[in-house]
C-alpha positions in Angstrom: 0.1 -0.2 -0.2 1.2 3.6 -0.6 1.6 6.0 2.1 -1.4 8.5 2.8 -1.1 12.1 3.9 -4.8 12.4 5.5 -7.1 11.2 2.7 -4.7 11.1 -0.1 -2.4 8.9 -1.6 0.8 10.1 -2.4 2.9 10.4 -5.8 6.6 10.1 -5.1 7.9 10.3 -9.0 11.1 8.6 -9.8 13.9 8.1 -7.3 14.6 9.8 -4.3 17.4 12.2 -4.6 18.0 15.1 -7.9 16.1 13.0 -10.2 13.0 13.1 -7.7 13.6 16.9 -6.8 13.9 17.9 -10.7 10.7 16.4 -11.4 8.5 17.9 -8.7 10.1 21.0 -9.7 8.8 20.5 -13.1 5.4 19.4 -11.5 5.5 22.5 -9.6 6.6 25.0 -12.3 3.8 23.4 -14.3 5.8 21.9 -17.1 5.2 18.2 -15.9 1.4 17.6 -16.7 1.6 14.0 -17.3 3.7 11.1 -15.4 4.2 7.0 -16.7 4.4 3.9 -14.2 4.5 0.4 -14.8 1.1 -1.4 -14.4 2.8 -4.7 -12.6 3.4 -1.9 -9.8 -0.3 -1.6 -8.9 -0.6 -4.8 -8.0 2.6 -5.7 -6.4 1.6 -2.5 -3.8 -2.0 -3.5 -3.8 -3.2 -0.3 -5.1 -6.4 0.6 -7.7 -5.3 3.1 -10.7 -6.0 6.5 -10.1 -9.2 8.3 -10.7 -9.8 11.0 -12.7 -10.7 13.7 -10.5 -8.9 12.0 -8.0 -6.1 14.1 -5.8 -2.9 13.1 -5.0 -0.2 14.6 -2.2 3.2 14.9 -4.4 6.3 13.7 -2.0 9.7 14.9 -1.9 12.1 12.8 -0.5 11.1 12.5 3.1 7.7 11.6 2.1 6.8 15.6 3.1 4.0 17.0 0.9 5.9 18.7 -1.9 2.1 20.1 -3.7 -1.3 18.1 -4.6 -2.3 17.6 -8.2 -5.5 16.4 -9.6 -5.8 13.7 -11.9 -7.1 14.7 -15.7 -6.5 11.9 -17.4 -6.0 7.4 -17.3 -5.1 5.4 -20.0 -3.4 1.8 -20.1 -1.5 1.2 -23.1 1.4 -0.9 -24.1 5.0 1.0 -23.7 5.2 0.1 -27.5 2.0 2.3 -27.9 2.9 5.3 -25.5 2.0 8.3 -27.3 4.0 11.1 -28.2 1.9 13.5 -26.9 2.0 11.7 -23.5 5.6 11.6 -23.5 6.1 15.3 -24.5 3.5 16.2 -21.6 6.3 14.2 -19.0 8.1 17.5 -19.8 11.4 16.3 -19.4 13.1 17.5 -22.4 12.9 14.4 -24.5 12.8 15.3 -28.2 11.0 12.3 -29.4 8.8 9.5 -28.8 12.4 7.0 -29.5 14.2 9.3 -27.2 11.4 8.9 -24.3 11.3 5.1 -24.9 14.9 4.5 -24.5 15.2 7.0 -21.1 12.3 5.4 -19.8 13.2 1.7 -20.7 16.9 2.3 -18.9 15.2 3.8 -16.2 13.4 0.6 -14.7 16.0 -1.3 -16.0 18.3 0.4 -13.5 15.6 -0.7 -11.1 15.8 -4.0 -11.8 12.4 -4.2 -13.6 12.8 -3.9 -17.4 10.0 -3.5 -19.8 9.5 -4.3 -23.4 6.9 -3.4 -26.4 4.4 -5.4 -24.6 4.8 -4.2 -21.1 1.4 -2.3 -19.9 2.0 1.3 -18.8 -0.3 3.5 -16.8 -0.2 6.9 -18.4 -1.3 9.8 -16.2 -2.5 13.0 -17.1 -2.5 15.6 -14.0 -2.4 19.7 -13.2 -1.1 20.6 -9.9 -3.5 22.4 -7.9 -1.5 23.6 -5.1 2.2 23.7 -4.1 3.1 23.1 -0.1 0.8 22.0 2.5 -2.1 24.6 1.9 -3.5 22.9 -0.6 -4.5 20.1 2.1 -5.3 22.3 4.7 -7.6 24.4 2.6 -8.7 21.9 0.1 -8.6 25.1 -2.5 -8.2 23.8 -5.8 -6.3 26.3 -7.9 -5.7 26.4 -12.0 
């Protein structure tokens, strides 16, 4: 089960350290509006897929609240079928779908969970609701 902050499931991007800091900054700056994960992780953790409208607590390396995001889209596709518009929305600077696939395949391989074209990938679209603890305490949404 993934950690919770209040009633919100957490969203821990990448791995702790520089990668998570970079990805969180991209979300907080409004550049990163999508993220991808392996469907198998959900089963391993006993978690359901996110649903449109669900809010998640974006966390830092210490599992402290960095911001709140709202899920605007959920789609499960084969790794080989992830579309370029989704990859571009991840905001990580990839210049092509091939570059995105190579980078993500290398990332998952480093984690010991290699992917191939048939691996089911959860493609999440998201929008920043608020940065920091204000979003959870107030429950207010932004743009």
